[in-house]
C-alpha angles and dihedrals in degrees: 000000000000117000089217125036124180121181125185094331115190131182132166135181109209107306093344116097104210099175121022117188100324118179130176142129133220122212124217113276098011131121109227115192122209106203127186149116123280108285094024092120100259099129094042089053095053092042087059088051091052094048093247094115128038113227117235088221142342131064130280123184128181113187086341092306130118104239093211099045095033098039095141093052093043092053089059091061103029128062123189140195106193129197096243095046120123138154131225109273096239097050111114119232095239092046092053094051093047091049092052090045089059090064092069134070090220130011151137126307104259096219093047091047092051090049091050090052095045095250103107093105089051097053092111095041121109118247090241090057095058123099119242091261092049091050089053091050089051089051088055091048091053090049092050103038091093090054092240123195089217130038128194113204113187119196088331098174102037110137095011123129117244094262094050090045093055091045089054091050089056089053091053090052090053092048092053091048086056089064100261119141110223134205105196118195113198147143092200107107097200090050093052094045094048101044110027129089089196134007129212109206108212121197127170091347096309135098106241095178139007117189146110116292088253091050092051092048090050089060089063097043091105090065122078134182123215119191116196135179115205145186109228135025117306121223096227094183091056092051092047088053094061112109092229094054120090100169145000136196139168117240109183108290092352134085110215116203126186122198151108141270121025090347100162093053092045094050097045091047091050092049092049089053087057089051088246114147115223109216097176134012129180135175114214120216119244113261139186087264088060090050090051091050091048092049099043105022089234137082124236086239088072091063113130120227127239131026129309121252109279092023110167091237088064093049118082092202098070126166088247093059091046090057095059 
């Protein structure tokens, strides 16, 4: 039986439909990634899982419980680190963990947890004095201090440098090995591909694919990308007119061509027919980013910043306030 079950979840804010008929399940012990651009509905989905937002319709169950109606019980089995979470700057690390521990009937030993996450020597430090990576580790500590069976981690490594990001990935691996089921919200392709057993691709509030990273990549295997550097002007219209070519762009000194079939041979032969000398040619391997582009028609790099109009963070009358 899945530990999380979501069926036809819908949520709107005014005229904006944030989540539109989302369904998925999470099995015990797995890491499910929710991958999508900003504004795709990722955070709203997991906030409904955590009981912080009330769905307009559909059914959500966490360990058989309704997160909205059974919020108190759900919070004893589910820990969350949400994107908008932050602590007062002058709260000490040890104080924060002990405070959160007091919210649970049973839980982890705060000092042991801080030691496990490499924060024991920072237990008297103020939140404002922590590095970005240390603040993220503290977020994880607060999510785990109740010894949850499920953890929601939302955009955990946003803003971290590469070293801190990889260190955080190692922590997530350790958490899963400890028996915790994880829902990982991200728009970092490498993160999703490395950590997740399965990935739900969310676009415009809908799941457009749900598969293993390998399964998603296989969907884009028909597409290739050839990057060539040339001497002489390239007739872009002629290349675009080739049956094998699906797209073309200029990237500095390179011409980047996407397509199918024996693309490299087709492109180099066409360039030779134009008397264009190819000085360098490379075929790039298909990646999860290619799969995302194939599935949604857009790259994650196109993601706009900020919140959408009518975003709940801009509305003082949130579901959470209404529940008090």
